[in-house]
C-alpha positions as CSV (number, residue, x, y, z in Angstrom):
1,M,113.0,102.2,94.6
2,D,111.0,100.2,96.6
3,A,112.3,96.6,97.0
4,N,110.5,94.1,94.5
5,V,112.4,91.0,94.9
6,G,111.5,88.5,97.7
7,R,113.3,86.4,100.4
8,I,113.3,82.9,97.5
9,D,113.7,85.0,94.8
10,R,117.3,86.8,95.7
11,W,119.0,83.5,97.5
12,V,118.5,81.8,93.9
13,R,119.3,85.0,92.2
14,I,122.6,85.1,94.5
15,L,123.5,81.5,94.5
16,L,123.1,81.1,90.3
17,G,125.2,84.6,90.3
18,V,127.8,83.2,92.0
19,A,127.9,79.5,89.8
20,L,127.9,81.8,86.7
21,I,130.9,84.3,88.1
22,Y,132.6,80.8,88.9
23,A,132.0,79.1,85.6
24,G,133.0,82.1,83.7
25,G,136.1,82.5,85.4
26,F,137.6,78.8,86.5
27,A,135.2,76.3,85.3
28,M,135.3,77.7,81.0
29,E,138.3,78.0,79.1
30,G,137.9,81.7,78.4
31,G,136.5,83.3,75.3
32,P,132.4,84.5,74.6
33,W,130.7,82.2,76.8
34,A,132.6,83.3,79.7
35,V,132.8,86.8,79.2
36,L,128.2,86.2,78.9
37,A,128.5,83.7,82.2
38,I,130.2,86.5,83.5
39,C,128.7,89.0,82.8
40,A,125.5,87.2,83.2
41,G,126.3,86.3,86.7
42,I,127.7,90.3,87.8
43,V,124.1,91.0,86.8
44,L,122.2,88.0,89.1
45,L,124.4,88.6,91.8
46,A,123.7,92.6,92.1
47,T,120.0,92.1,91.5
48,G,120.2,90.1,94.3
49,T,122.2,91.4,96.7
50,A,119.9,94.7,96.3
51,A,116.2,93.2,95.8
52,R,115.8,95.3,93.2
53,C,114.6,94.2,89.6
54,L,114.8,96.8,87.3
55,L,112.8,94.5,84.6
56,Y,110.1,93.5,87.5
57,K,109.2,97.3,87.5
58,P,107.6,97.6,83.8
59,F,106.2,94.2,83.9
60,G,104.4,94.5,87.2
61,I,106.0,91.7,88.3
62,D,106.5,91.8,92.5
63,T,108.1,88.7,94.4
64,R,108.0,90.2,98.0
């Protein structure tokens, strides 16, 4: 699968992913919102580091 996430998009995803993982793990007091923040952060971090977004493909989006 080809990369479809551009450089700026990648860095935004990586920074938001790290921020959400931090917020869910340390800043929040636990519960469902913390789990949701951690899961969203992991997805953003993974798509940012891999430079691929599976949701971009069906919609024809390519920021690269």
